[in-house]
C-alpha positions as CSV (number, residue, x, y, z in Angstrom):
1,M,69.9,63.0,209.3
2,T,69.8,65.2,206.1
3,R,67.3,64.7,202.9
4,V,67.3,67.1,200.0
5,F,64.3,67.9,198.0
6,S,65.4,69.7,194.9
7,E,62.7,70.9,191.5
8,E,63.2,73.7,189.2
9,I,60.1,75.1,188.9
10,S,58.2,78.6,187.6
11,T,57.4,80.6,190.2
12,R,54.4,81.3,188.6
13,A,53.4,77.7,189.8
14,T,51.3,77.0,192.6
15,R,51.7,73.5,193.2
16,R,55.1,72.0,193.9
17,P,55.4,67.9,194.9
18,E,59.3,68.6,196.2
19,L,58.2,71.7,198.7
20,E,54.9,69.7,199.9
21,A,57.1,66.7,200.2
22,A,59.7,68.4,202.8
23,M,57.0,69.8,204.2
24,K,55.4,66.8,205.1
25,L,58.4,65.1,206.1
26,A,59.6,68.0,208.8
27,G,55.8,68.1,209.9
28,E,56.2,63.8,210.7
29,I,59.4,64.4,211.9
30,R,58.5,67.4,214.3
31,S,55.7,65.7,215.3
32,S,58.4,62.3,217.0
33,G,59.4,65.6,219.1
34,V,62.9,66.2,216.4
35,A,63.3,69.6,215.8
36,V,63.9,70.5,212.1
37,T,65.8,73.1,210.2
38,L,64.0,73.4,206.6
39,V,65.8,75.7,204.4
40,V,64.5,77.4,200.9
41,H,67.0,78.6,198.3
42,E,64.7,81.3,196.8
43,H,62.4,82.4,199.0
44,A,60.4,83.7,195.8
45,S,59.1,79.7,195.7
46,M,57.3,80.4,199.0
47,T,55.4,83.7,197.6
48,N,53.0,81.7,195.7
49,R,52.1,79.5,198.8
50,P,48.5,79.9,200.8
51,P,49.6,79.8,204.4
52,Q,49.4,77.2,206.8
53,Q,46.3,76.6,208.4
């Protein structure tokens, strides 16, 4: 299964709806025992994200 989440948003933004949706789906799939690979094109979009607990 392939699912693409895409957004063009400022790196200053603290909320990234598509990234949040991708992370949520990845977590749901992973919890069912399936391996998940999440690819982020620009890592700068990850730098303002608080660490997950």
